[in-house]
C-alpha positions in Angstrom: 0.0 0.0 0.0 1.1 3.5 -0.8 2.5 5.2 2.3 2.0 8.9 2.8 1.1 11.1 5.7 -1.1 13.2 3.4 -3.8 12.2 0.9 -4.5 8.8 2.6 -8.3 9.1 2.3 -8.0 10.4 -1.3 -5.7 7.6 -2.2 -8.1 5.0 -0.6 -11.0 6.4 -2.6 -9.0 6.4 -5.9 -7.9 2.8 -5.2 -11.5 1.8 -4.6 -12.5 3.3 -7.9 -9.6 1.7 -9.9 -10.2 -1.7 -8.3 -13.9 -1.5 -9.2 -12.8 -1.4 -12.8 -11.3 -4.8 -12.3 -7.7 -3.7 -12.5 -4.8 -5.3 -10.7 -2.9 -3.3 -8.2 0.8 -3.2 -8.0 3.4 -0.9 -6.5 5.6 0.7 -9.2 7.9 3.6 -8.6 6.7 3.5 -4.9 3.2 4.3 -5.9 -0.1 2.4 -6.4 -0.2 1.4 -10.1 -3.2 -0.3 -11.7 -2.7 -2.6 -14.6 -4.7 -4.6 -17.1 -3.0 -7.8 -18.4 0.3 -6.4 -17.1 -0.1 -3.1 -19.0 -0.1 0.1 -17.0 -3.4 1.9 -17.0 -3.4 4.4 -14.1 -1.2 5.5 -11.2 -2.0 7.4 -8.0 0.5 10.0 -7.0 0.6 12.3 -4.0 2.1 15.8 -4.1 2.5 18.6 -1.7 -0.6 20.5 -2.8 -2.7 17.7 -4.4 -2.9 14.1 -5.4 -3.5 12.8 -8.9 -4.8 10.0 -10.9 -2.4 9.7 -13.8 -3.4 7.9 -17.1 -0.4 6.4 -18.9 -1.9 6.9 -22.3 -4.2 9.8 -21.4 -3.6 11.7 -24.6 -5.6 8.9 -26.4 -8.7 9.4 -24.2 -11.7 11.5 -25.4 -11.8 13.6 -22.2 -15.4 14.4 -22.6 -15.5 16.4 -19.3 -12.2 18.3 -20.0 -10.5 17.0 -16.8 -7.3 15.7 -18.2 -4.2 17.8 -18.0 -0.6 17.3 -19.1 1.7 16.7 -16.1 4.3 19.1 -17.6 4.9 21.2 -20.7 7.0 18.5 -22.3 4.6 15.6 -21.5 3.4 14.0 -24.7 1.5 10.9 -23.6 0.4 10.8 -20.0 -2.4 12.9 -18.6 -3.7 13.4 -15.1 -6.5 14.6 -13.0 -5.6 16.4 -9.7 -7.6 16.4 -6.5 -7.5 18.3 -3.3 -10.3 16.5 -1.4 -12.0 13.1 -1.1 -15.3 14.8 -1.7 -14.1 15.9 -5.1 -13.1 12.3 -5.9 -16.4 11.0 -4.7 -18.3 13.5 -6.8 -16.5 12.4 -9.9 -16.5 8.7 -9.1 -18.6 7.6 -12.1 -16.7 9.9 -14.5 -13.4 8.5 -13.2 -14.7 4.9 -13.7 -15.7 5.8 -17.3 -12.2 7.3 -18.0 -10.5 4.2 -16.5 -12.8 1.9 -18.6 -11.9 3.9 -21.7 -8.2 3.6 -20.9 -8.6 -0.1 -20.6 -10.4 -0.2 -24.0 -7.4 1.8 -25.5 -5.1 -1.0 -24.3 -7.4 -3.8 -25.5 -7.4 -2.1 -28.9 -3.6 -1.9 -28.9 -3.7 1.8 -29.6 -0.3 3.5 -29.7 0.6 7.2 -29.6 2.2 8.5 -32.8 5.1 10.5 -31.6 5.9 11.9 -35.0 9.2 10.3 -35.7 9.8 12.8 -38.5 10.5 15.5 -36.0 14.3 15.7 -35.5 15.6 16.0 -32.0 17.2 19.5 -31.5 20.6 18.9 -29.9 22.2 21.9 -28.2 25.4 23.0 -29.9 27.4 22.1 -26.8 26.1 18.6 -26.8 26.8 18.2 -30.6 30.4 19.4 -30.0 30.8 16.9 -27.1 29.4 14.0 -29.1 31.6 14.9 -32.1 34.7 14.9 -29.8 33.8 11.7 -28.0 32.7 8.8 -30.2 32.0 6.5 -27.2 29.6 9.1 -25.8 28.0 9.6 -29.2 27.4 5.8 -29.5 26.0 5.7 -25.9 23.7 8.7 -26.4 22.3 7.2 -29.7 21.7 3.9 -27.9 19.4 5.6 -25.4 15.7 5.5 -26.0 14.3 8.5 -27.8 12.5 9.6 -24.6 15.8 9.6 -22.6 17.6 11.5 -25.4 14.8 14.0 -25.4 14.9 14.4 -21.6 18.6 15.1 -21.7 18.2 17.6 -24.6 15.4 19.5 -22.7 17.5 19.6 -19.5 20.6 20.8 -21.3 18.7 23.4 -23.4 16.9 24.9 -20.4 20.2 26.5 -19.3 20.5 30.1 -20.6 24.3 30.2 -20.6 26.6 28.1 -22.7 28.8 27.5 -19.7 25.9 26.1 -17.7 24.9 23.8 -20.6 28.5 22.5 -20.8 28.6 21.9 -17.1 25.3 20.0 -17.2 26.5 17.9 -20.1 29.8 17.1 -18.3 28.0 16.0 -15.2 25.7 13.7 -17.2 28.4 12.0 -19.2 28.9 9.1 -16.8 25.1 8.5 -16.7 24.9 8.5 -20.5 27.9 6.2 -20.9 26.2 3.8 -18.4 23.0 3.8 -20.5 20.9 5.6 -17.9 18.4 8.3 -18.5 18.4 11.7 -16.8 15.8 10.5 -14.2 16.8 6.9 -13.9 17.9 5.6 -10.5 
């Protein structure tokens, strides 16, 4: 069970709703994750100001009530609904069940998100230079999944100064060489 000092009642109610949709509960990333035939459907996550029900392929849902939001500006697939009270969850109980059932149908249908492979990844100049000077790093970077490459590029590009970008790249070289993403343990 998910351990938190906050959002316990909200988590209990969200668990109840997800389990009513005949999903299996597992703990993944230290959080309650609900699966259908070993495929991730939804995850419950607690934050400082709210808790959320996160849909792994939320972008494929119709979102008839306009409840789903992207977790971050760079999120392309997952969507979530945030809550600040158990009453809010209870009020939306049937709607949440409908969204979860739709997410299960998305999995049953084998739907995939088209991530527009034609869009080339924009590498910061400092990373291009580093990859050109270090063939082993270039090979390791290209071996990362597109999502991991993208996460590194976003992180490096967020820095306003070239010196900061170079510093970030240098600190990440060991992770890249070991095949790890920016946020991997």
